[in-house]
C-alpha positions as CSV (number, residue, x, y, z in Angstrom):
1,M,-119.9,107.0,63.0
2,A,-116.7,105.0,63.4
3,Y,-116.5,101.5,61.9
4,H,-116.2,99.8,65.3
5,N,-119.4,101.6,66.5
6,E,-121.2,100.5,63.3
7,L,-120.0,96.9,63.8
8,G,-121.2,97.0,67.4
9,K,-124.6,98.2,66.4
10,L,-124.9,95.6,63.7
11,G,-123.8,92.9,66.2
12,E,-126.6,94.0,68.6
13,E,-129.1,93.9,65.8
14,L,-128.1,90.4,65.0
15,A,-128.2,89.4,68.7
16,V,-131.7,90.8,69.1
17,A,-132.9,88.9,66.0
18,S,-131.4,85.7,67.3
19,L,-133.0,86.1,70.7
20,I,-136.4,86.8,69.2
21,S,-136.1,83.8,67.0
22,K,-135.5,81.7,70.1
23,G,-138.6,83.1,71.9
24,Y,-137.1,85.8,74.0
25,E,-139.0,88.9,74.7
26,I,-136.9,92.1,74.4
27,L,-137.7,94.4,77.3
28,E,-135.1,97.1,76.8
29,R,-131.9,97.9,74.9
30,N,-128.9,100.0,75.9
31,F,-130.1,100.4,79.5
32,V,-127.7,102.8,81.2
33,F,-127.0,103.3,85.0
34,E,-124.1,105.4,86.0
35,K,-121.1,104.1,84.1
36,A,-122.7,100.8,83.3
37,E,-124.6,99.8,80.1
38,I,-126.6,96.7,79.5
39,D,-126.9,95.9,75.8
40,I,-130.1,93.9,75.9
41,I,-132.5,93.1,78.7
42,S,-134.8,90.3,77.8
43,K,-137.2,87.8,79.3
44,K,-137.6,84.1,78.7
45,D,-139.6,81.6,80.8
46,D,-140.2,84.1,83.6
47,Q,-136.5,84.7,83.9
48,L,-134.9,88.1,83.4
49,V,-131.9,87.7,81.0
50,I,-129.2,90.3,80.9
51,V,-127.3,90.0,77.6
52,E,-123.8,91.4,76.9
53,V,-123.1,91.5,73.1
54,K,-119.5,91.3,72.0
55,T,-118.9,91.8,68.3
56,R,-115.6,91.5,66.4
57,N,-114.6,91.3,62.8
58,S,-111.8,88.8,63.4
59,A,-111.0,86.2,66.1
60,V,-107.2,86.8,65.6
61,F,-106.9,88.4,69.1
62,G,-109.4,86.0,70.7
63,D,-113.0,85.0,70.6
64,P,-115.4,88.0,71.2
65,Q,-116.7,86.5,74.5
66,S,-113.3,86.5,76.0
67,F,-113.4,90.3,76.0
68,V,-115.9,90.5,78.9
69,S,-113.7,91.6,81.8
70,K,-114.3,91.2,85.5
71,G,-114.8,95.0,85.6
72,K,-117.4,94.8,82.9
73,I,-119.2,92.0,84.8
74,K,-119.2,94.1,88.0
75,L,-120.8,97.0,86.0
76,L,-123.4,94.7,84.4
77,V,-124.4,93.3,87.8
78,K,-124.7,96.8,89.2
79,A,-126.9,98.0,86.3
80,A,-129.0,94.8,86.4
81,N,-129.6,95.3,90.1
82,E,-130.8,98.9,89.4
83,Y,-133.1,97.7,86.7
84,V,-134.7,95.1,89.0
85,L,-135.1,97.7,91.8
86,R,-136.4,100.4,89.5
87,N,-139.0,98.1,88.0
88,D,-139.9,96.4,91.3
89,L,-139.2,92.9,89.9
90,D,-139.1,89.7,91.9
91,T,-137.5,87.3,89.4
92,E,-134.4,85.2,88.8
93,V,-131.7,87.0,86.8
94,R,-129.4,85.2,84.3
95,F,-126.4,86.7,82.6
96,D,-125.7,85.7,79.0
97,I,-123.1,86.7,76.4
98,I,-123.8,86.7,72.7
99,A,-120.6,86.7,70.7
100,V,-120.8,87.9,67.1
101,L,-118.1,87.4,64.6
102,K,-119.0,89.4,61.4
103,N,-117.0,90.3,58.4
104,K,-117.6,90.1,54.6
105,Y,-116.8,86.3,54.7
106,V,-118.2,85.2,58.1
107,E,-121.3,85.8,60.2
108,Q,-121.3,83.7,63.3
109,I,-123.4,84.1,66.4
110,A,-122.8,82.2,69.6
111,H,-125.1,82.4,72.6
112,F,-123.6,81.6,76.0
113,E,-126.3,81.1,78.6
114,N,-125.3,81.6,82.2
115,A,-122.0,83.0,81.0
116,F,-121.1,84.2,84.5
117,Y,-122.5,84.3,88.0
118,H,-123.1,87.5,89.9
119,F,-122.3,86.3,93.4
């Protein structure tokens, strides 16, 4: 597996651990619909929380969260809508980003709740 894939997988593991420590229930990981993938689908306080995890080993080119593009947001919303329909859910949906900066010197996790709106 390529280094960037390993780093991404590690970032998702750190994000899941962080969410669980904050009382989130993890419902699904790596949910795929068409060309869209949701890293983590979780639940907290009767709210469905869609989480995009961005992991980088350096912030030289920008913070990890700044790499969530408008196109990615559109795909996340599409996949989240499919998840809600497929599971016949009637709940509020929130979109979060977890930014992970991880290298041999640094391990930082930042959780951005309501990182973007889907309308």
